[in-house]
N, C-alpha and C positions, 0 to 999 in steps of 0.2 A: 446554571446547572440544569441537567436533564435527568429527571427521576432520581434525584439525590446523587447524581454522578457529575463530577467536575469534568468538563469537556474542553479539549484543545483541538483546534483545527490547524493542521500543518499544511502550509502552502509553499511547495517548491516552485521557484520562479526563475526563469532564465530569459531575459529580454522580453518581459511581459508588460512593458510600460503602458500599452494600450488597454489591457484588460485586468490588471492587478487590482485597480481601485474598485471596479465592479465586483470582482470576486470578494473583496473585503466588505463592501457595502451591502452585499446580499447574504452575508453570513448570518444565520439566525441569532436572535437575541439570547437564546439559552446557552450559546457558546461562551465559555469563560475567557479563553485566550486564542488569539490568532497568531500563530508563529509563522512569519514569512521568512523564507530563506532565499536571499538574493544570491544565486549561485554564480557570482562573478559576471553579472550582466554588463554588457557594453552600452546599454541604454539607461534610461532614467527609472528603471524598475523600483529601486530603493526609494527614490524621491517620491514617486507616485504612491507607493505604499504608505509612506509617512504622511503625505499630504491628504490621504483619505480621511485623516482626522479621527480614526477609531481608537479609543484609549485601550482597547483590548490587544492591539497589535504589538507583537514583540518581534523586532527586526534582527535577523542574523545575516551578516554579510560575509560571503566567502571571497577571499583574495584570489583564489584559483578555482576553476570550475571542477566540481567533484562528480558531476553527473546527477541524474535524478535520484538515484539510490543514495548517494552521499548526502544530498540535501534533505531527503526524507528522514534518513537515520539521524542526522543532527537535529531535525525538528522533533522527532520522537524523544530524543535524549532531553531536549529542552522541556517537552511536555511532562516528562517524569520529574525533572527538577522543579517544575512549577506545581507539582503535587496533583496532577490531573489523573482521573480514573480511566478516562478513555481518550485516545489520540486518533483523530480522523485525518485522512489525507485528502486534500482537494487541490487540484492543479490550479495554477494561476492564470490559466487561459479561458476560464469561464465555461469549460466543457462539462463540468460536474454540477448538476442542478442541486442547490442547497435545500430545495423543498423536500428532497428525499432523505435528508439526513436523519430524521426520526426513524425511518424504516431501516436504515443502516444500523442504528443504535439499538433498536428493539430486541434483537436476539441476544445482545450482550446484556442489556438491562434485565431480561427475564431469565438469564442464566443458560440459555440454549447454546451459546458460543462465546469464545473469547476473541475470535477474529471473524470479521465479516467483510465481504467485498461485493461490489456491484457486478451484476451480470446483464450485459446489454442484449444477449441472445435468448431472451425468455419467450419470445413469440415471433411469429412471421412478420408482424408489423414493425418489430423493433429493428429490423434491418434497414428500414427506409432512411435515406439520407446518408448512409455509410457507403463509402466507395467500395466497389466490388473487390478490388485487390486487397483492401483491408479486411473484408469479410473472409476471404480465402486464407489470408495470412493468420488471422485470429483462430480460424478453425484448425489449421495445422498446428499452431502453437498450443491450442487448448488440448488437443490429443496428446502431444508430446509432454506437456506439463502434467497431465493426468498420470501418465506412465511414470514420469520422473518423481513427482511429489507424493504419489499415493492417495491424493485427494480426488478420488474418482467421481465424486458428486459435485465437484466445482467445474465451472466453465469460464471462458473469457479471462484468462490469467493476466493479459496485458492491461486489464482495467485497473487503474491505480486508485479508484475511489474506494477506500478501505477504512475500517475502524478496528482498533485493537485495544484490549483491556490492559491495564498496567501489569496485571498478574502475568500476562504473556510476555509483555515487553521486558519485564524484569528477569525473566528466564532466558530471553533471546540475546545472543551475543551479536549486537548490531554491527560490530566491527568486522565480523566474518561474513556478512551478507554482501553479495555482489553489488557494486555501485553503478553499473552501467545500465543499458536497456534490459538486461536480464534480471534486474532487481526484483521485480514482482514475482518472477518464476522461482528465483533462488530463495526468496522469502518464504514461499509456500513449502519448498523442500525443507528449509530449516524449521518451520513451524510443525511440519509433520513428524520430523525426527523427535521433537519435544512432545508429540501427541497432543497438540493444541486443537481443541474442537473448533471447527470453522464451518461457515455456511455462506451460500450465495444469497443475494438480495436482488430481485428484479428491479432494475433502474435503467431507464432509457438515457442514452447519451444526448448531449446538446451539441449540434454542429452549427457553428456560426463563422466568426471572423478569425478563429484560431488557425495557426499554421503549424502542421505537424512536421517535425524534423526527422521522424523515423522513416527510413527507407527499407521496406520489408524485404526486398531482394538481397540486401546486405545484412540485415539483422537476423533473418531466419537461419541461415547457415551457421552464424556465430552462436545463436541461441541453442541450436541443436547440439553443438559440441558442449556447451555449458550444461545443458540438461542431462546429457549422457554422463558427464562427470558427477553432477549433482545426484543423479539416480544411484550411481555406484556408492557415493558417500552415504546416502540415506540408508541403503540396504546394509552397508557395513556397520554403521553406527547403531541404527535402530534394531536390527535383527541379529547382529553378531555381538558387538561390544556391549551395548546396554543390556541385551538379553542375557549375556554371560554374567554381567555384574549382578543382575537380579537373581540369577540362579545361585551365585555364590552367597548372596545375602540370605536367600531362603535356606540354603544348606547350612549356613552358619547358625541361623535361628533354630533349625531342627536339631543341630548338635548340642546347642546350649539348652 
C-alpha cells in the first residue's frame, strides 16, 4: 500500500518477452498487484511474466489483440475487482521509470487530483534522447488534445504513464473509450466530460531497447479525426445535455 491506498499497476503488453520481466521486477514494493495483460502476443510474453516469479502478478491473456486501450481498460477493471484504490498504467517495454511512481501518486493521495499523467516536456533537457519526429508529433497532438479535451493545462497526451483513483474509474464507462492509439486522447475527453480533476507530473521518459510500433505519419491524421468527433461529443454532453439536466434539477428544487 502507498499512504493507506491499495495500488495496482496495469501493464499492457504485446510481444514484450524481452522487457516484461524487468518491468515486473522493478515495480516498487508498495504496489499490491501487478496486472499484466498479454494482448494476444505471438511471443513468450505470458511465459516471461509468469517466470518473473512475483506473487503480485495477475495475468490476463487476450485471445485476440484489442489494442493498447483494450488492454488498459481490462487492467483497470481487474484493479477495481481486486479492490484497489489507485490504478497505475506502466507499459511493458520498460520506458516508464518506476522510481517516479510516488510522484505520480502524490496529487491523488493529497486530494489534488483523481487522475494524473506523466509529462515528458517539462524542460528543455527533457527532449534529449527523443527522436525529432516524435517531438513534433507530440506537440501537434498536444495542442489538438487540449482543444478537444478542454484540459488546457495538460500536455504530452500520448504519454500513457498514468494513475487514476477508483472514484474516477467507477464513474467512467471504460467500454466507450477508444481502444486504439487514440485511447489516451479519448480518455482525457471522457474524463473532462465527467469533470474529473487532473494534473500533469514532470517525469522523464526512458529510451532504451524498446521498439515503437507507432507511425506518426499514419497516426496523426486518424487522431485528428477522432479528436474532432470527441470535441463535438464533449461540448454536446458537458455544456448542453448535462447543463440542461442541472437546470431542470435546479428548477424542480425551486418549485418544490
